[in-house]
BALOBA-1460 file (C-alpha; in Angstrom, 3 decimals):
// residues 352
<rec num="1" residu="m" x="49.613" y="-47.491" z="33.785"/>
<rec num="2" residu="a" x="48.468" y="-44.992" z="36.504"/>
<rec num="3" residu="i" x="47.803" y="-41.526" z="35.635"/>
<rec num="4" residu="l" x="49.965" y="-39.044" z="37.524"/>
<rec num="5" residu="r" x="48.904" y="-35.879" z="38.931"/>
<rec num="6" residu="e" x="51.670" y="-33.065" z="39.376"/>
<rec num="7" residu="k" x="51.020" y="-29.472" z="40.510"/>
<rec num="8" residu="f" x="51.432" y="-26.681" z="37.651"/>
<rec num="9" residu="i" x="50.415" y="-23.713" z="39.753"/>
<rec num="10" residu="d" x="48.018" y="-23.278" z="42.905"/>
<rec num="11" residu="g" x="44.796" y="-21.630" z="42.913"/>
<rec num="12" residu="c" x="44.176" y="-19.798" z="39.654"/>
<rec num="13" residu="d" x="40.762" y="-18.319" z="39.747"/>
<rec num="14" residu="n" x="40.462" y="-20.319" z="42.836"/>
<rec num="15" residu="k" x="41.207" y="-23.449" z="41.150"/>
<rec num="16" residu="d" x="44.369" y="-25.714" z="40.788"/>
<rec num="17" residu="i" x="45.795" y="-26.101" z="37.477"/>
<rec num="18" residu="d" x="47.490" y="-29.476" z="37.248"/>
<rec num="19" residu="i" x="49.469" y="-31.736" z="34.945"/>
<rec num="20" residu="f" x="48.340" y="-34.970" z="34.321"/>
<rec num="21" residu="v" x="50.983" y="-37.643" z="32.982"/>
<rec num="22" residu="l" x="49.668" y="-40.621" z="30.810"/>
<rec num="23" residu="s" x="52.325" y="-43.245" z="29.961"/>
<rec num="24" residu="n" x="51.979" y="-46.995" z="28.347"/>
<rec num="25" residu="k" x="53.847" y="-50.221" z="28.686"/>
<rec num="26" residu="n" x="56.013" y="-48.799" z="26.309"/>
<rec num="27" residu="g" x="57.540" y="-46.037" z="27.705"/>
<rec num="28" residu="m" x="55.334" y="-43.190" z="25.563"/>
<rec num="29" residu="t" x="54.264" y="-40.636" z="27.807"/>
<rec num="30" residu="v" x="51.983" y="-37.818" z="27.224"/>
<rec num="31" residu="k" x="51.550" y="-34.543" z="29.597"/>
<rec num="32" residu="i" x="48.117" y="-32.812" z="29.488"/>
<rec num="33" residu="t" x="47.044" y="-29.718" z="31.838"/>
<rec num="34" residu="n" x="43.434" y="-29.092" z="32.827"/>
<rec num="35" residu="f" x="44.324" y="-25.328" z="31.685"/>
<rec num="36" residu="g" x="42.923" y="-25.526" z="28.345"/>
<rec num="37" residu="g" x="43.127" y="-29.390" z="28.134"/>
<rec num="38" residu="i" x="46.545" y="-28.625" z="26.739"/>
<rec num="39" residu="i" x="48.823" y="-31.280" z="25.465"/>
<rec num="40" residu="t" x="52.173" y="-29.835" z="26.884"/>
<rec num="41" residu="s" x="54.508" y="-32.608" z="25.943"/>
<rec num="42" residu="m" x="54.391" y="-36.148" z="23.607"/>
<rec num="43" residu="l" x="57.605" y="-38.259" z="24.283"/>
<rec num="44" residu="v" x="57.256" y="-40.863" z="21.223"/>
<rec num="45" residu="p" x="60.269" y="-43.423" z="19.907"/>
<rec num="46" residu="d" x="62.094" y="-42.986" z="16.783"/>
<rec num="47" residu="r" x="63.389" y="-46.160" z="15.018"/>
<rec num="48" residu="n" x="66.446" y="-46.454" z="17.171"/>
<rec num="49" residu="g" x="64.129" y="-46.240" z="20.342"/>
<rec num="50" residu="k" x="65.347" y="-42.678" z="21.284"/>
<rec num="51" residu="y" x="62.754" y="-40.749" z="23.089"/>
<rec num="52" residu="d" x="61.761" y="-37.072" z="21.816"/>
<rec num="53" residu="d" x="58.903" y="-34.578" z="22.640"/>
<rec num="54" residu="v" x="57.275" y="-34.302" z="19.455"/>
<rec num="55" residu="v" x="54.812" y="-31.453" z="20.104"/>
<rec num="56" residu="l" x="55.508" y="-27.893" z="20.391"/>
<rec num="57" residu="g" x="54.604" y="-25.743" z="23.624"/>
<rec num="58" residu="y" x="56.121" y="-23.734" z="26.443"/>
<rec num="59" residu="d" x="57.618" y="-24.601" z="29.837"/>
<rec num="60" residu="r" x="55.662" y="-21.978" z="31.807"/>
<rec num="61" residu="l" x="51.925" y="-21.968" z="32.254"/>
<rec num="62" residu="e" x="52.194" y="-18.104" z="32.084"/>
<rec num="63" residu="d" x="53.187" y="-18.393" z="28.580"/>
<rec num="64" residu="y" x="49.742" y="-20.563" z="27.833"/>
<rec num="65" residu="f" x="47.805" y="-17.948" z="29.527"/>
<rec num="66" residu="e" x="48.206" y="-15.822" z="25.945"/>
<rec num="67" residu="n" x="49.071" y="-18.699" z="23.599"/>
<rec num="68" residu="a" x="48.239" y="-16.877" z="20.343"/>
<rec num="69" residu="p" x="49.600" y="-20.251" z="18.304"/>
<rec num="70" residu="y" x="46.729" y="-22.140" z="20.421"/>
<rec num="71" residu="f" x="49.647" y="-24.748" z="20.959"/>
<rec num="72" residu="g" x="48.082" y="-28.053" z="21.919"/>
<rec num="73" residu="g" x="44.598" y="-26.592" z="23.318"/>
<rec num="74" residu="i" x="41.217" y="-27.749" z="23.116"/>
<rec num="75" residu="i" x="39.429" y="-25.483" z="20.403"/>
<rec num="76" residu="g" x="35.731" y="-24.481" z="21.021"/>
<rec num="77" residu="r" x="32.937" y="-23.790" z="21.130"/>
<rec num="78" residu="y" x="33.700" y="-23.690" z="17.199"/>
<rec num="79" residu="a" x="37.296" y="-24.566" z="15.995"/>
<rec num="80" residu="n" x="38.513" y="-22.251" z="12.793"/>
<rec num="81" residu="r" x="36.609" y="-19.443" z="11.163"/>
<rec num="82" residu="i" x="33.062" y="-18.075" z="11.336"/>
<rec num="83" residu="e" x="32.697" y="-15.345" z="8.903"/>
<rec num="84" residu="n" x="31.508" y="-11.953" z="9.963"/>
<rec num="85" residu="s" x="31.413" y="-13.142" z="13.561"/>
<rec num="86" residu="r" x="27.655" y="-13.785" z="13.157"/>
<rec num="87" residu="f" x="25.584" y="-17.001" z="12.456"/>
<rec num="88" residu="e" x="21.562" y="-17.369" z="12.621"/>
<rec num="89" residu="i" x="19.805" y="-20.202" z="14.041"/>
<rec num="90" residu="n" x="16.008" y="-20.292" z="14.086"/>
<rec num="91" residu="g" x="15.589" y="-16.924" z="12.803"/>
<rec num="92" residu="a" x="17.674" y="-15.585" z="15.450"/>
<rec num="93" residu="e" x="21.379" y="-13.743" z="14.774"/>
<rec num="94" residu="y" x="23.959" y="-14.395" z="17.303"/>
<rec num="95" residu="i" x="26.901" y="-11.649" z="16.921"/>
<rec num="96" residu="l" x="30.249" y="-13.374" z="18.365"/>
<rec num="97" residu="n" x="33.612" y="-11.700" z="19.102"/>
<rec num="98" residu="n" x="35.776" y="-11.077" z="16.447"/>
<rec num="99" residu="n" x="39.254" y="-11.622" z="17.067"/>
<rec num="100" residu="e" x="40.769" y="-11.983" z="13.576"/>
<rec num="101" residu="g" x="39.777" y="-8.926" z="11.423"/>
<rec num="102" residu="r" x="36.002" y="-9.004" z="11.193"/>
<rec num="103" residu="n" x="35.791" y="-12.943" z="11.726"/>
<rec num="104" residu="h" x="35.486" y="-15.138" z="14.744"/>
<rec num="105" residu="l" x="38.549" y="-17.639" z="15.285"/>
<rec num="106" residu="h" x="38.555" y="-20.873" z="17.194"/>
<rec num="107" residu="g" x="36.132" y="-19.624" z="19.894"/>
<rec num="108" residu="g" x="36.948" y="-16.040" z="20.404"/>
<rec num="109" residu="n" x="38.670" y="-13.910" z="23.065"/>
<rec num="110" residu="k" x="38.572" y="-16.504" z="25.670"/>
<rec num="111" residu="g" x="37.982" y="-20.145" z="23.804"/>
<rec num="112" residu="f" x="37.930" y="-23.606" z="25.652"/>
<rec num="113" residu="h" x="41.910" y="-23.559" z="25.198"/>
<rec num="114" residu="k" x="42.053" y="-20.411" z="27.911"/>
<rec num="115" residu="v" x="39.512" y="-22.086" z="30.612"/>
<rec num="116" residu="i" x="40.249" y="-24.047" z="33.610"/>
<rec num="117" residu="w" x="38.390" y="-27.557" z="33.254"/>
<rec num="118" residu="e" x="37.510" y="-29.832" z="35.931"/>
<rec num="119" residu="a" x="39.688" y="-32.867" z="35.812"/>
<rec num="120" residu="e" x="39.139" y="-36.334" z="37.171"/>
<rec num="121" residu="t" x="40.847" y="-40.103" z="36.425"/>
<rec num="122" residu="v" x="38.381" y="-42.807" z="35.266"/>
<rec num="123" residu="i" x="38.627" y="-46.282" z="34.277"/>
<rec num="124" residu="i" x="36.954" y="-47.183" z="30.752"/>
<rec num="125" residu="d" x="37.655" y="-50.581" z="29.177"/>
<rec num="126" residu="n" x="39.912" y="-51.346" z="31.714"/>
<rec num="127" residu="r" x="42.072" y="-48.530" z="30.953"/>
<rec num="128" residu="e" x="42.653" y="-45.262" z="33.126"/>
<rec num="129" residu="c" x="41.690" y="-42.287" z="31.186"/>
<rec num="130" residu="l" x="41.870" y="-38.380" z="32.030"/>
<rec num="131" residu="k" x="38.292" y="-36.742" z="32.022"/>
<rec num="132" residu="l" x="37.751" y="-33.000" z="31.448"/>
<rec num="133" residu="t" x="34.419" y="-31.395" z="32.014"/>
<rec num="134" residu="y" x="33.541" y="-27.700" z="31.296"/>
<rec num="135" residu="l" x="30.209" y="-26.004" z="31.096"/>
<rec num="136" residu="s" x="30.280" y="-23.163" z="28.772"/>
<rec num="137" residu="k" x="27.627" y="-20.660" z="30.316"/>
<rec num="138" residu="d" x="24.608" y="-19.342" z="28.047"/>
<rec num="139" residu="g" x="25.995" y="-16.288" z="26.248"/>
<rec num="140" residu="e" x="29.866" y="-16.797" z="26.812"/>
<rec num="141" residu="e" x="31.657" y="-15.394" z="23.960"/>
<rec num="142" residu="n" x="27.837" y="-14.815" z="22.984"/>
<rec num="143" residu="y" x="27.001" y="-18.448" z="21.754"/>
<rec num="144" residu="p" x="23.532" y="-19.714" z="22.802"/>
<rec num="145" residu="g" x="23.160" y="-22.564" z="25.213"/>
<rec num="146" residu="n" x="24.536" y="-23.757" z="28.318"/>
<rec num="147" residu="l" x="27.109" y="-26.286" z="26.627"/>
<rec num="148" residu="k" x="28.291" y="-29.322" z="28.990"/>
<rec num="149" residu="t" x="31.318" y="-30.170" z="27.361"/>
<rec num="150" residu="t" x="33.463" y="-33.310" z="28.317"/>
<rec num="151" residu="v" x="36.877" y="-34.144" z="26.751"/>
<rec num="152" residu="i" x="38.687" y="-37.856" z="27.514"/>
<rec num="153" residu="y" x="42.049" y="-38.528" z="26.739"/>
<rec num="154" residu="s" x="43.474" y="-42.204" z="26.875"/>
<rec num="155" residu="l" x="46.749" y="-43.315" z="25.861"/>
<rec num="156" residu="g" x="46.625" y="-46.823" z="24.342"/>
<rec num="157" residu="d" x="49.807" y="-49.501" z="24.692"/>
<rec num="158" residu="d" x="49.545" y="-49.408" z="20.557"/>
<rec num="159" residu="n" x="51.114" y="-45.434" z="20.954"/>
<rec num="160" residu="s" x="47.895" y="-44.185" z="20.426"/>
<rec num="161" residu="l" x="46.387" y="-41.036" z="21.814"/>
<rec num="162" residu="r" x="42.274" y="-40.984" z="21.619"/>
<rec num="163" residu="i" x="40.767" y="-37.970" z="22.315"/>
<rec num="164" residu="d" x="36.686" y="-38.353" z="22.734"/>
<rec num="165" residu="y" x="34.447" y="-35.260" z="22.772"/>
<rec num="166" residu="f" x="31.001" y="-35.159" z="24.094"/>
<rec num="167" residu="a" x="28.887" y="-31.736" z="24.422"/>
<rec num="168" residu="v" x="25.342" y="-31.385" z="25.110"/>
<rec num="169" residu="s" x="23.365" y="-27.820" z="25.141"/>
<rec num="170" residu="d" x="20.322" y="-26.683" z="26.636"/>
<rec num="171" residu="k" x="19.601" y="-24.595" z="23.188"/>
<rec num="172" residu="d" x="20.108" y="-25.175" z="19.757"/>
<rec num="173" residu="t" x="23.677" y="-24.148" z="19.222"/>
<rec num="174" residu="v" x="26.648" y="-24.791" z="17.116"/>
<rec num="175" residu="i" x="29.457" y="-27.202" z="18.518"/>
<rec num="176" residu="n" x="32.857" y="-27.686" z="16.564"/>
<rec num="177" residu="l" x="35.668" y="-29.007" z="18.996"/>
<rec num="178" residu="t" x="38.994" y="-29.922" z="18.312"/>
<rec num="179" residu="n" x="42.679" y="-30.345" z="19.403"/>
<rec num="180" residu="h" x="45.283" y="-27.852" z="18.176"/>
<rec num="181" residu="s" x="48.454" y="-29.538" z="18.800"/>
<rec num="182" residu="y" x="51.534" y="-28.598" z="16.677"/>
<rec num="183" residu="f" x="53.614" y="-31.849" z="15.668"/>
<rec num="184" residu="n" x="56.983" y="-31.902" z="14.450"/>
<rec num="185" residu="l" x="58.163" y="-35.523" z="14.494"/>
<rec num="186" residu="s" x="61.947" y="-35.061" z="14.198"/>
<rec num="187" residu="g" x="61.284" y="-33.441" z="17.974"/>
<rec num="188" residu="h" x="59.509" y="-30.199" z="18.577"/>
<rec num="189" residu="g" x="62.927" y="-27.956" z="18.263"/>
<rec num="190" residu="a" x="64.081" y="-29.605" z="15.408"/>
<rec num="191" residu="g" x="63.391" y="-27.199" z="12.891"/>
<rec num="192" residu="e" x="61.092" y="-26.859" z="9.668"/>
<rec num="193" residu="i" x="58.905" y="-29.747" z="8.800"/>
<rec num="194" residu="t" x="59.259" y="-29.666" z="5.069"/>
<rec num="195" residu="n" x="60.721" y="-32.985" z="4.745"/>
<rec num="196" residu="h" x="57.897" y="-34.588" z="6.587"/>
<rec num="197" residu="q" x="55.760" y="-36.771" z="4.288"/>
<rec num="198" residu="l" x="52.090" y="-36.300" z="4.427"/>
<rec num="199" residu="k" x="48.953" y="-38.333" z="3.032"/>
<rec num="200" residu="i" x="45.305" y="-37.045" z="3.337"/>
<rec num="201" residu="y" x="42.432" y="-39.567" z="2.463"/>
<rec num="202" residu="s" x="40.659" y="-37.084" z="0.788"/>
<rec num="203" residu="d" x="40.271" y="-36.138" z="-2.857"/>
<rec num="204" residu="k" x="38.606" y="-32.536" z="-2.375"/>
<rec num="205" residu="f" x="38.980" y="-29.486" z="-0.385"/>
<rec num="206" residu="t" x="37.349" y="-26.153" z="0.140"/>
<rec num="207" residu="p" x="39.433" y="-23.272" z="-1.563"/>
<rec num="208" residu="i" x="40.099" y="-20.254" z="0.756"/>
<rec num="209" residu="n" x="40.214" y="-16.411" z="0.045"/>
<rec num="210" residu="e" x="42.303" y="-13.967" z="1.298"/>
<rec num="211" residu="e" x="40.696" y="-13.799" z="4.808"/>
<rec num="212" residu="f" x="41.257" y="-17.687" z="4.727"/>
<rec num="213" residu="l" x="37.680" y="-18.394" z="4.605"/>
<rec num="214" residu="p" x="36.044" y="-21.171" z="2.648"/>
<rec num="215" residu="t" x="34.717" y="-19.831" z="-0.468"/>
<rec num="216" residu="g" x="31.800" y="-22.598" z="-0.616"/>
<rec num="217" residu="e" x="33.500" y="-24.155" z="-3.122"/>
<rec num="218" residu="i" x="34.364" y="-27.754" z="-3.080"/>
<rec num="219" residu="l" x="37.230" y="-28.833" z="-5.608"/>
<rec num="220" residu="d" x="39.075" y="-31.845" z="-7.054"/>
<rec num="221" residu="v" x="42.328" y="-32.003" z="-5.514"/>
<rec num="222" residu="r" x="44.032" y="-33.283" z="-8.652"/>
<rec num="223" residu="g" x="46.497" y="-31.458" z="-10.493"/>
<rec num="224" residu="t" x="46.645" y="-28.978" z="-7.193"/>
<rec num="225" residu="q" x="49.507" y="-28.791" z="-4.630"/>
<rec num="226" residu="m" x="46.232" y="-29.698" z="-2.462"/>
<rec num="227" residu="d" x="46.764" y="-33.440" z="-3.528"/>
<rec num="228" residu="f" x="48.085" y="-35.480" z="-0.852"/>
<rec num="229" residu="t" x="46.182" y="-38.662" z="-2.020"/>
<rec num="230" residu="s" x="49.722" y="-40.184" z="-2.009"/>
<rec num="231" residu="m" x="52.335" y="-39.525" z="0.565"/>
<rec num="232" residu="k" x="54.588" y="-36.759" z="-0.657"/>
<rec num="233" residu="p" x="57.183" y="-34.245" z="0.806"/>
<rec num="234" residu="i" x="55.219" y="-31.160" z="2.508"/>
<rec num="235" residu="g" x="57.705" y="-28.677" z="1.345"/>
<rec num="236" residu="t" x="57.084" y="-29.361" z="-2.510"/>
<rec num="237" residu="g" x="53.528" y="-27.423" z="-2.087"/>
<rec num="238" residu="l" x="55.119" y="-24.848" z="0.502"/>
<rec num="239" residu="l" x="57.685" y="-23.325" z="-2.260"/>
<rec num="240" residu="s" x="55.256" y="-23.454" z="-5.307"/>
<rec num="241" residu="d" x="53.360" y="-20.497" z="-6.968"/>
<rec num="242" residu="d" x="50.026" y="-22.498" z="-6.470"/>
<rec num="243" residu="i" x="47.311" y="-19.662" z="-5.812"/>
<rec num="244" residu="q" x="45.943" y="-21.506" z="-2.562"/>
<rec num="245" residu="i" x="49.344" y="-21.510" z="-1.208"/>
<rec num="246" residu="k" x="49.678" y="-17.801" z="-1.815"/>
<rec num="247" residu="l" x="46.483" y="-17.137" z="-0.006"/>
<rec num="248" residu="g" x="47.295" y="-19.377" z="2.910"/>
<rec num="249" residu="n" x="50.818" y="-18.142" z="3.170"/>
<rec num="250" residu="g" x="51.346" y="-22.088" z="3.222"/>
<rec num="251" residu="y" x="49.148" y="-24.551" z="3.924"/>
<rec num="252" residu="d" x="45.766" y="-23.651" z="6.013"/>
<rec num="253" residu="h" x="42.930" y="-25.601" z="4.340"/>
<rec num="254" residu="n" x="40.292" y="-27.813" z="5.088"/>
<rec num="255" residu="w" x="39.971" y="-31.290" z="3.071"/>
<rec num="256" residu="v" x="36.742" y="-33.250" z="2.830"/>
<rec num="257" residu="l" x="37.262" y="-36.650" z="4.394"/>
<rec num="258" residu="n" x="36.450" y="-39.805" z="2.805"/>
<rec num="259" residu="v" x="34.930" y="-41.085" z="6.480"/>
<rec num="260" residu="s" x="31.527" y="-42.295" z="7.306"/>
<rec num="261" residu="g" x="31.084" y="-40.833" z="10.464"/>
<rec num="262" residu="t" x="30.003" y="-43.854" z="12.492"/>
<rec num="263" residu="a" x="33.307" y="-45.185" z="13.640"/>
<rec num="264" residu="p" x="37.079" y="-43.452" z="13.587"/>
<rec num="265" residu="e" x="38.787" y="-44.112" z="10.077"/>
<rec num="266" residu="k" x="42.146" y="-43.193" z="8.879"/>
<rec num="267" residu="a" x="42.120" y="-39.215" z="7.855"/>
<rec num="268" residu="a" x="46.095" y="-39.054" z="7.619"/>
<rec num="269" residu="e" x="49.072" y="-40.103" z="7.646"/>
<rec num="270" residu="l" x="52.453" y="-38.220" z="8.614"/>
<rec num="271" residu="y" x="56.036" y="-39.724" z="7.976"/>
<rec num="272" residu="d" x="59.426" y="-38.206" z="9.141"/>
<rec num="273" residu="p" x="62.383" y="-39.991" z="6.706"/>
<rec num="274" residu="e" x="64.934" y="-38.540" z="9.392"/>
<rec num="275" residu="s" x="63.744" y="-39.909" z="12.779"/>
<rec num="276" residu="g" x="61.405" y="-43.066" z="11.181"/>
<rec num="277" residu="r" x="58.457" y="-41.810" z="13.053"/>
<rec num="278" residu="f" x="55.057" y="-42.022" z="11.467"/>
<rec num="279" residu="m" x="51.810" y="-41.052" z="12.956"/>
<rec num="280" residu="e" x="48.320" y="-42.188" z="11.993"/>
<rec num="281" residu="v" x="44.939" y="-39.920" z="12.314"/>
<rec num="282" residu="y" x="41.971" y="-41.366" z="12.467"/>
<rec num="283" residu="t" x="38.428" y="-39.391" z="12.915"/>
<rec num="284" residu="t" x="34.608" y="-39.480" z="12.995"/>
<rec num="285" residu="k" x="34.756" y="-36.019" z="11.652"/>
<rec num="286" residu="p" x="33.803" y="-34.864" z="8.216"/>
<rec num="287" residu="g" x="36.854" y="-32.436" z="7.728"/>
<rec num="288" residu="i" x="40.572" y="-31.848" z="8.742"/>
<rec num="289" residu="q" x="42.349" y="-28.936" z="8.723"/>
<rec num="290" residu="f" x="46.135" y="-29.135" z="7.631"/>
<rec num="291" residu="y" x="47.906" y="-25.856" z="9.045"/>
<rec num="292" residu="s" x="51.548" y="-25.970" z="8.006"/>
<rec num="293" residu="g" x="52.682" y="-23.536" z="10.906"/>
<rec num="294" residu="n" x="52.864" y="-20.123" z="8.772"/>
<rec num="295" residu="n" x="52.944" y="-17.690" z="11.604"/>
<rec num="296" residu="l" x="55.118" y="-19.059" z="13.608"/>
<rec num="297" residu="c" x="57.823" y="-16.393" z="14.326"/>
<rec num="298" residu="g" x="60.190" y="-17.169" z="16.697"/>
<rec num="299" residu="d" x="58.909" y="-14.247" z="19.237"/>
<rec num="300" residu="k" x="58.647" y="-15.994" z="22.313"/>
<rec num="301" residu="e" x="60.935" y="-18.576" z="23.870"/>
<rec num="302" residu="a" x="59.162" y="-21.880" z="24.185"/>
<rec num="303" residu="k" x="60.276" y="-25.200" z="25.535"/>
<rec num="304" residu="d" x="63.964" y="-25.992" z="26.317"/>
<rec num="305" residu="k" x="64.469" y="-22.257" z="25.418"/>
<rec num="306" residu="i" x="63.916" y="-22.847" z="21.645"/>
<rec num="307" residu="r" x="62.118" y="-20.125" z="19.425"/>
<rec num="308" residu="y" x="59.818" y="-21.893" z="16.962"/>
<rec num="309" residu="r" x="60.044" y="-20.379" z="13.288"/>
<rec num="310" residu="k" x="58.038" y="-20.557" z="10.169"/>
<rec num="311" residu="w" x="57.097" y="-24.116" z="9.128"/>
<rec num="312" residu="g" x="58.474" y="-25.291" z="12.622"/>
<rec num="313" residu="g" x="55.489" y="-27.528" z="13.295"/>
<rec num="314" residu="l" x="52.136" y="-28.787" z="11.747"/>
<rec num="315" residu="c" x="48.744" y="-29.117" z="12.832"/>
<rec num="316" residu="l" x="46.022" y="-32.176" z="11.803"/>
<rec num="317" residu="e" x="42.919" y="-30.675" z="12.955"/>
<rec num="318" residu="t" x="39.936" y="-32.945" z="12.780"/>
<rec num="319" residu="q" x="36.850" y="-30.766" z="12.445"/>
<rec num="320" residu="y" x="33.413" y="-29.618" z="10.853"/>
<rec num="321" residu="f" x="34.420" y="-27.275" z="7.747"/>
<rec num="322" residu="p" x="35.429" y="-23.522" z="8.469"/>
<rec num="323" residu="n" x="32.821" y="-21.349" z="7.649"/>
<rec num="324" residu="s" x="30.120" y="-23.958" z="7.558"/>
<rec num="325" residu="l" x="27.422" y="-21.563" z="8.894"/>
<rec num="326" residu="k" x="27.276" y="-19.849" z="5.826"/>
<rec num="327" residu="h" x="27.793" y="-22.537" z="3.386"/>
<rec num="328" residu="k" x="24.760" y="-24.788" z="3.925"/>
<rec num="329" residu="h" x="25.776" y="-27.158" z="1.637"/>
<rec num="330" residu="f" x="28.557" y="-28.009" z="4.251"/>
<rec num="331" residu="p" x="27.708" y="-30.603" z="7.067"/>
<rec num="332" residu="s" x="26.268" y="-28.834" z="9.460"/>
<rec num="333" residu="p" x="27.727" y="-27.922" z="12.872"/>
<rec num="334" residu="v" x="24.093" y="-26.869" z="14.336"/>
<rec num="335" residu="f" x="22.929" y="-29.133" z="17.297"/>
<rec num="336" residu="s" x="19.570" y="-29.011" z="18.495"/>
<rec num="337" residu="a" x="19.139" y="-28.679" z="22.364"/>
<rec num="338" residu="g" x="19.663" y="-32.186" z="24.208"/>
<rec num="339" residu="k" x="21.288" y="-33.655" z="21.133"/>
<rec num="340" residu="e" x="24.656" y="-34.943" z="21.921"/>
<rec num="341" residu="y" x="27.741" y="-34.004" z="20.119"/>
<rec num="342" residu="k" x="29.816" y="-37.189" z="19.941"/>
<rec num="343" residu="r" x="33.062" y="-37.538" z="18.039"/>
<rec num="344" residu="t" x="36.418" y="-39.209" z="18.404"/>
<rec num="345" residu="t" x="40.137" y="-38.442" z="17.074"/>
<rec num="346" residu="i" x="43.060" y="-40.900" z="17.606"/>
<rec num="347" residu="y" x="46.710" y="-40.051" z="17.033"/>
<rec num="348" residu="r" x="48.764" y="-43.358" z="16.512"/>
<rec num="349" residu="f" x="52.504" y="-43.629" z="16.366"/>
<rec num="350" residu="l" x="54.499" y="-45.925" z="14.673"/>
<rec num="351" residu="t" x="58.235" y="-46.105" z="13.444"/>
<rec num="352" residu="q" x="59.282" y="-46.887" z="9.861"/>
């Protein structure tokens, strides 16, 4: 179906900010703004055919200008954490802005979730898609290279939202893009996600230290609260004494996916017994960050005047591993000049 374009605000930085409404023949609707590429709403049916918005967010654009939780945004240039806000390429050291203690998080002070993207609708495989493009100039947030980034959102009639990421730089640089949507399959204001059940297609994870940074170890999940090799309730681990849960104040960890990277493969499944909504995650990326919304604290009124509390939503962010620039045995996010970054993530919704 045709993508509708609605005005969000006129003339911010001499550019209009709009909402784009994607819908399919089943009645599923996704709203995305070209400010930060943010997914602001996602209406999905439950087992009885009732539609609810299953992503957290705000009603007002002004609240997205700060957006401390990163609700729904495109994250870049580098998703997750870079230790000591610095890395080295070809013998040259690049010192980034530190916006989480001494470390660099989610692209810095003005990551991709805070910029205005150029937007257009395009036809790909007989489907109308939303194409967003942004040129991150050499030196932005102190990253090297002029990086041209394209993100394409498309909604299928199988209730799948596909996100295709493309980027290329004129200098060797680091690239790690993701989407930071928070999901609550009971509805965005339904409360804790502790009864949601999760399966991650991984038998290994990267443990963290007290700064949420991977230590460089790659550990087996068996015998730990990181074991999601079969579907289980999230709350079981959140209320445990597992040292990794204590360090993360909940789940805020990267899992090593069993994927080839050549085509989208299943990375995770999420199920809400109450609504019957079931979400599958597919990706070509090597890792996935499961974040259980530990820092949500109800400090700001959100959509429908709701205040989101701790564990009120969860993220499943496909990615290169955090801190991978320090640990050379992790998959490398360094891309040479002219080499295209090309990755895909799909969120598909069903009912049970």
